N, C-alpha and C positions, 0 to 999 in steps of 0.2 A: 766279365768285369775288366775294364781297362784302367791301369794305373799310370799316373804321371810320375816321372822320375827325372833325375839329372845325374850326369857324370862329368867330372872335369877331366878333359883329355887335351894334352898339349897346351895346357894353360887356358883352354876354352871350355866354358860351361855348355855342355850339349844336353838338350832336353830330348826325352824319348817317352813313348808310350809302350807299355808292356801288357800283353794279354795272353791267355792260354795257360795250360798246365805247366808248372815250373819244370817238370821232368820231360816235357815234350822236346822234340828236336828243334833247335834254334833256327829262326828265320829272321833276317834283317831286311826291312823295307826302307828304301831310300827315295825320297820324293823328287819331283821335278824342280827346276829352278824357280824360286819365288813361291813355292808351295810348302806345305808342312806335313808333319806326321798325321795330322787330322784328315788330310786328303785320302789317306789309306783306310779310313774307318770301315767301309763295307768289306773290302778285301781282307783287312786285318781280322775283323771279327769272324769271317768265314774260315780263314786259315787257322785261327786260334782255337778252333774246336779240338784239334788234336796236336797242335804245335805250340811252342813258346814263341810268340811273335813280338819283335821289337821294331817299332816304327820310329825312326830317328829323324830329328830335325837337324839338318846340316848346319854348319856354322852360318850365322846371319839369317837363318830361316826360322819361322815359327817362334818357339819359346827359347831357342838357343841364343847364346850371346852374339852380339855384333862384334866384329873384329876389324882391325886396320887392314888386314890382308885377306884376300880371297883368291884361291886358285883350285883347280881340280885336284892338283897334287896334294895341297894342304887338306882338302876334304878327304882324299884317299887316306892320308895319314891319320886323320881324325877317326875314320871308320876302323882302321886297324887298331888304334888306341882304344876305341870303344869296345871292340871285341876283347882286348886285353883287360880293360877295366871291369867287364862283366864276367871274366874268366871263361870266355868262349874260345876254345881251341879252334873249332871249325863251325861254320854256319852256312846255310843257304842264303844267297843274296838276291834280292829283287830290286831293280832300279828302274825308275821312269825318267826319261829324257836326260837332263843333266845328272840326275841320280844314277842313271844307267851308265853314264860315262865314268862316274866315280866307282861304281861297282866293277866295271871292266878294269879300271886301274888297280883296284884292290886285288882282283883275281890275277892280274898280270904281275903284280909285285909279290904276292904271297899265295900262289895257287894251292898250297897245302892247307890254307885256311878256308877255302871255299869248296863246299860239297857240291852245290849246284848253283848255276848262275842264270838268272832270267833278266834279259835286257828288253825294255819296252820303249818303242818310239825314239830310237837314237842310232846313229851310225857309230862305228868304232872311232875312238879319238884319233886326231892327226898324229903323225910320228913326232917324237920329241924334238926333232930339229925344226919343226914349224911352230908358229905361234898358236896357242890355244885360245879360243874365244867361245863365249856362250852364244852360239848361233852364228850364222854367216855374216850378219851385218851389225852386231852389237857387242859391246864389251861392258863388263861390270866394273865400276870404280869404287874405291874405298869410301866415297862419300855417299854411297847408296843410290846412285843414279845410273841410268843406262845411257851410253853415248853411242850413236850410230855413226857409220862411216860418212854419212852425209852431213854430220855435224849436229843433228838434232839430239835432244836428250829428254828423258822422262824419269820422274820419281814414282810414277804409278806402277801398279802391278802389271806384269806382262803375262798374258794368258796364251797358252798354246792354242792353235786353231788349225783347221784343215786348210792347206794351201795347194790344193790340186788346181788343174786348169779351170779357171773361172769359178773356183770354189766348188767344183763338182765332186761327188763322192767317188770312192775307188771304183775302177772299172771292173765289171763282173769277171772278165776273162782272167784277171789277176789271180783270183782264187783257184780257177781251174788249172792255170799254168804252174802254180806253186807246187813244188814237190812235197810229199809228206815229210814231216819232221820225225826223224828216227833217232836223234841224238838227245842226251840228257841236257845238252847245252845248245840253245837255239838263239840265233841272232837274226832279226829281220832288218831290212834296210830300205831306204827310200831313195828315189832319184833326186837330183838337184832341185827339181820343181816341187818336191814334197810328195809326189805321187808314188805309190808302191811300184817297184819294177820287178818283173818276173825274172827268175833264175839269176 
């Protein structure tokens, strides 16, 4: 059974879904940009058999409140405030795409709060001295539109897609060349073309 809840954090109403036994080890799922907690349904329900799983709608996403300001750092602070609001001293974090950048920033700011960190489909964020953007050619504005460097804009949803050479799937050699994961913290990376790169 999955329940809908809200918590007010940093003056923002954040919506989340909770599933699994209340005494289970806490796990927080952070969705991709433009996605919601509902996108984690299959994963959430599988993980909730033995864990207490919280699928959070980041500010401006899903059922969470829209705000005048959006940044990865504000979302990081929201997640830390969310942990505080729920009385969670430590939790595992799983993030997808922009949610993974937020999870990375949480672990960077408060490593003692993160037991395990799983980042899916995202590079590490740029150093603080460089501008942060949602993707290489787009920025999010407070009016809820996307603006590209070429001047175009869209209010429609932006869906992630495979951007390999000519839309091709990953090359088989990538899997053979990848070293086995031996760490409790694993980060995968992509090249500038979006194709996985070995080593």
